[in-house]
C-alpha positions in Angstrom: 0.1 -0.2 -0.2 1.1 3.3 -1.2 1.9 6.9 0.8 -1.4 7.8 -1.4 -3.6 5.2 -0.4 -2.5 5.6 3.4 -3.5 9.1 2.7 -6.6 8.4 1.4 -8.1 5.6 3.6 -6.9 7.7 6.9 -9.5 11.1 5.1 -12.0 8.3 4.5 -11.8 7.3 8.4 -11.6 11.1 9.8 -14.5 12.7 7.2 -16.3 9.0 9.1 -15.7 10.0 12.6 -16.5 13.6 12.2 -20.1 12.4 10.8 -20.7 10.9 14.1 -22.8 13.3 16.6 -20.6 15.4 19.0 -20.9 14.4 22.3 -19.2 14.8 25.6 -20.1 13.3 28.9 -19.3 15.1 32.0 -20.7 13.8 35.5 -21.7 17.4 36.1 -24.4 20.1 35.2 -25.0 23.6 34.1 -24.5 26.1 36.3 -28.0 27.8 35.8 -30.2 24.3 36.2 -27.6 24.0 39.5 -29.2 27.3 40.9 -32.0 26.5 40.1 -32.1 23.3 42.2 -30.4 25.2 44.9 -33.1 27.7 44.8 -36.4 25.3 45.9 -36.0 25.8 50.0 -39.1 25.1 52.5 -41.1 27.4 53.2 -43.0 28.0 56.9 -45.4 30.2 58.0 -44.7 29.3 61.9 -42.0 29.0 63.9 -41.3 25.4 63.7 -42.5 22.9 61.0 -44.0 19.5 61.8 -40.3 17.8 60.2 -38.8 20.1 63.1 -40.6 19.2 65.8 -39.7 15.4 65.8 -36.5 16.3 65.5 -34.3 17.4 68.7 -33.1 21.0 69.6 -29.7 21.4 68.5 -30.8 21.0 64.4 -33.4 23.1 64.9 -32.1 26.6 66.9 -29.4 26.1 64.2 -31.4 25.6 61.3 -33.5 28.8 62.6 -30.0 30.9 63.2 -28.4 30.0 59.8 -30.7 29.8 57.6 -29.7 32.4 55.0 -26.6 31.4 55.4 -26.7 27.5 54.7 -25.4 26.3 50.9 -27.6 24.4 49.3 -25.9 21.6 47.3 -27.6 21.2 44.4 -26.7 17.1 43.9 -28.2 16.9 47.8 -31.2 19.1 47.3 -31.8 17.5 43.6 -34.6 14.4 44.8 -36.0 17.3 47.4 -36.9 19.7 43.9 -37.8 16.2 41.6 -40.4 15.5 44.5 -41.3 20.1 44.4 -42.0 19.0 40.8 -43.9 16.2 41.0 -46.7 18.1 44.1 -46.5 20.6 40.8 -48.0 18.0 38.6 -50.4 16.4 40.7 -52.5 19.7 40.7 -54.2 17.8 37.7 -55.6 15.3 40.8 -57.2 18.1 42.6 -60.7 18.3 42.7 -63.7 19.0 45.1 -63.1 16.0 47.5 -59.7 16.4 47.8 -56.9 19.1 49.0 -53.3 19.3 48.0 -50.5 20.5 49.8 -52.4 22.8 52.0 -50.5 24.3 54.9 -52.2 24.1 58.2 -50.9 25.1 61.8 -51.4 24.5 65.6 -50.0 27.3 67.6 -46.0 27.9 66.4 -46.3 24.3 64.5 -47.5 23.8 60.9 -47.5 21.2 58.6 -47.4 21.1 54.7 -49.3 17.5 53.4 -49.7 15.8 50.1 -52.8 15.1 48.6 -55.8 14.5 50.8 -59.4 12.7 49.7 -62.4 13.1 51.5 -63.7 9.9 49.3 -62.4 7.5 50.7 -60.8 9.5 54.0 -57.6 9.0 53.5 -54.1 11.6 53.3 -51.3 11.2 51.4 -48.0 11.6 51.6 -45.1 11.2 48.9 -41.6 10.4 49.1 -38.7 10.0 47.0 -36.7 6.9 48.7 -34.0 4.0 48.4 -35.6 0.6 48.4 -33.4 0.1 51.2 -35.5 2.0 53.4 -38.3 0.1 53.1 -36.5 -3.5 53.4 -34.6 -2.7 56.5 -37.6 0.2 57.5 -35.1 3.2 58.4 -37.0 6.3 59.1 -40.6 4.7 58.6 -41.6 5.9 62.1 -40.5 9.1 61.9 -43.3 9.4 58.8 -46.0 7.4 60.7 -46.0 10.4 63.8 -45.0 12.9 60.5 -48.7 11.9 59.1 -49.9 11.2 63.1 -49.5 15.0 63.5 -50.9 15.6 60.1 -54.2 13.6 60.5 -54.2 15.8 63.9 -54.3 19.2 62.0 -56.8 18.3 59.5 -59.2 17.1 62.2 -58.8 20.0 64.2 -60.3 22.0 61.1 -63.5 19.3 60.9 -61.8 16.4 58.2 -62.4 13.2 58.7 -59.0 11.1 58.3 -59.1 7.2 58.5 -56.7 6.3 56.7 -52.8 7.9 56.4 -50.2 6.5 53.3 -46.8 6.9 51.8 -46.4 6.6 48.9 -42.7 6.1 48.2 -41.0 6.1 44.7 -37.5 4.2 44.7 -35.3 6.9 43.2 -33.1 3.0 43.2 -35.2 0.8 41.5 -33.7 -1.5 38.5 -35.9 -4.7 37.5 -32.4 -6.7 37.0 -32.0 -6.3 40.6 -35.1 -8.7 41.5 -33.6 -11.6 39.1 -30.3 -10.8 41.3 -32.4 -11.4 44.4 -31.3 -7.7 45.8 -34.8 -6.9 46.0 -38.2 -8.5 45.5 -40.5 -4.9 44.3 -42.2 -5.9 41.1 -43.4 -2.1 40.7 -40.8 1.3 41.4 -43.0 2.4 43.8 -45.0 0.4 47.0 -47.7 2.2 49.5 -46.9 2.3 53.0 -49.9 2.6 55.4 -49.5 3.0 59.3 -51.9 2.8 62.5 -53.0 6.7 63.0 -51.2 7.5 66.9 -52.9 9.6 68.7 -49.9 9.6 71.3 -46.6 10.5 70.5 -43.4 9.7 73.2 -46.6 9.6 75.5 -48.2 12.0 75.2 -51.6 13.0 73.2 -50.2 14.9 70.4 -51.8 18.6 71.0 -50.0 17.9 74.3 -46.4 16.8 72.5 -46.5 19.5 69.8 -46.4 22.1 72.5 -44.1 20.6 74.8 -41.6 20.3 71.9 -42.0 24.0 70.5 -41.5 25.6 74.4 -37.9 23.0 74.5 -37.2 24.6 71.7 -37.9 28.1 72.8 -36.1 27.6 76.2 -32.9 27.0 73.7 -33.6 30.1 71.1 -31.1 32.6 73.1 -28.2 29.8 74.1 -25.3 29.7 72.6 -24.2 27.2 69.8 -21.8 25.5 72.1 -24.1 24.9 74.7 -27.1 23.8 72.6 -27.7 19.9 74.0 -25.7 17.3 71.8 -28.1 15.4 69.3 -28.4 11.7 70.8 -26.9 8.5 69.4 -30.5 7.4 68.5 -31.3 11.0 66.7 -27.5 10.5 65.0 -28.1 7.0 63.4 -25.4 6.1 65.8 -24.7 2.3 65.2 -23.2 0.5 68.0 -19.2 -0.8 67.9 -19.6 -4.4 66.9 -17.5 -7.1 68.4 -16.7 -10.3 66.2 -15.1 -13.0 67.5 -13.0 -14.6 64.8 -10.6 -17.6 64.6 -7.1 -16.8 64.1 -6.3 -17.7 59.9 -10.6 -17.4 59.4 -11.2 -14.2 57.4 -15.6 -14.7 58.4 -16.3 -13.8 62.2 -18.4 -16.7 64.2 -20.4 -14.7 66.2 -21.1 -10.4 66.2 -21.7 -8.7 69.2 -22.7 -5.4 70.4 -20.7 -5.3 73.8 -17.3 -6.3 74.6 -18.1 -9.0 77.8 -20.7 -10.7 75.7 -18.1 -11.3 73.2 -14.9 -12.0 75.4 -17.6 -14.7 77.1 -18.6 -16.5 73.8 -14.8 -16.4 72.9 -13.6 -17.7 76.1 -16.4 -20.4 75.5 -14.9 -21.6 72.4 -11.7 -22.0 73.8 -12.8 -23.8 76.8 -14.4 -26.2 73.9 -11.5 -26.7 72.0 -9.7 -27.4 75.3 -12.2 -30.1 76.1 -11.8 -31.6 72.2 -8.0 -31.8 73.3 -8.0 -34.0 76.1 -10.9 -36.2 74.5 -8.0 -36.8 71.3 -5.4 -37.0 74.5 -7.1 -39.3 75.9 -7.7 -41.2 73.0 -3.8 -41.2 72.1 -2.9 -42.5 75.9 -5.2 -45.3 75.1 -3.7 -46.3 71.6 -0.1 -45.7 73.2 -1.2 -48.3 76.4 -2.8 -50.6 73.4 0.3 -50.2 71.5 -1.7 -49.2 67.9 -1.0 -46.5 65.9 -1.9 -43.1 68.0 -4.5 -40.4 67.0 -3.7 -37.5 65.1 -2.8 -34.9 67.7 -5.8 -32.2 68.0 -4.3 -28.8 67.2 -6.5 -26.2 69.6 -7.9 -23.6 67.8 -7.1 -19.5 69.2 -10.2 -17.1 69.1 -10.1 -13.9 69.6 -11.9 -10.2 69.6 -12.2 -7.7 67.2 -13.4 -4.6 68.2 -15.6 -3.0 64.8 -15.8 1.1 65.5 -18.4 1.3 63.4 -19.5 5.5 62.7 -21.4 7.5 65.2 -23.1 10.4 63.3 -24.0 8.7 60.0 -26.7 11.1 60.1 -25.0 14.4 60.8 -23.7 13.6 56.6 -27.2 15.1 55.5 -28.2 17.8 58.1 -27.8 21.4 56.2 -26.4 22.5 59.5 -23.3 20.2 59.9 -20.9 22.9 59.2 -22.2 24.8 62.0 -22.2 22.2 64.6 -19.4 21.6 66.8 -20.6 18.2 68.0 -20.1 17.5 64.4 -17.5 19.6 63.7 -14.8 17.5 66.9 -15.5 14.4 65.2 -13.0 12.6 63.5 -14.5 11.8 60.9 -15.7 15.7 59.7 -11.6 16.5 60.2 -11.3 13.8 58.0 -13.9 14.6 55.5 -12.7 18.4 55.6 -9.1 17.9 55.4 -8.4 19.1 58.5 -6.1 15.3 60.1 
C-alpha cells in the first residue's frame, strides 16, 4: 500500500468520525440548572415545621439561626427538587373531594401535607427514597409520626381522616435487581399504610406539639456550643461491633454489640476447644497403651475478639447545619472529610 492510498484511507476515517454526533459526557450540569435546584427551598409560616418538631433542639435552633448562610448543594437537593416538581404535576388530581399541599397549623407548629382525599378519608404523603428504606424500615416510624400529626391537624379543621399512607417512589429501583435477588419489588413504588397514632412519646399529639415547641423555645438564646448534643438515636449511631473470630479465618463466628458478651463467647469456644483436645489426648494415651497407631494430635483453634468502630454520626452527613455544629466538627469523621487531619 503506497503513501497515496494510506492518505486516502486516513481521510476517509477522519470524515467518517466527523459525521458521528458530537457528544461530551460529564458528571456535572450547567450552572443555571444548579441554581434552579439550589433555589428550591422549604417555606413555613410558623416558628417550627412538623418535620422540625419531630427532631431535636440543636439542628432546629441552628437551622433557624443560620438559614441565610446555609449553602444548598445541588446534588443533595436534587431529589427534593424532583419531589416538588412531582407535587406540581399532582395539581391535575385536585377536585372538589381533595386537598393538595395545604399548610395547616397549631400554635407555633405547622405542616404541609401532600394529598387528602375526602372520598376515602385518606391522607397521603409522597416520598422519593431508596428501596432499602422500606427493606430496613429506616425512618418509617418517623414518617408515621409525621402523618399522624398531619391527621391531627386536619381533624382539628373538621376533616375526617381514617387512613394515613406513604406512597414511596424508589429512586434506585432496577428490574434486574429482582432477578439478582437484591429485592422483590415488582414495581418502582410501594404504598405503606400506618396506624394513626393518638400519642407520641407518651403524650397526646396536642400536648406533644406544645411541649416540643416550648422545649425548643428555651434554647433560643443559648449559645451554639451550649446547645444540647444530638442523641445517638437521632444521629443514627451504629453501636460498635465486637466480632469473635478464629485466627486464620476471615469470617467471624458471631458478632456482639458489647465487649463482655463477645469475650465470654470467645472464652466458651476456647474451653470447648480444650475439651476436644483433652478427649483426643485420652484416645492417644489409650492407643499408646494398646500398642496401636496413635490418633492425630488435636490442634486447638485460637479465638480472639475484633473491635469494629462503627459510624456514630451517619445522619450528620445529611444535616444542613453540619458546618455550624461544634458537636460534629469535633469528630474525626468531620475532620477527615474536610482535610483537617
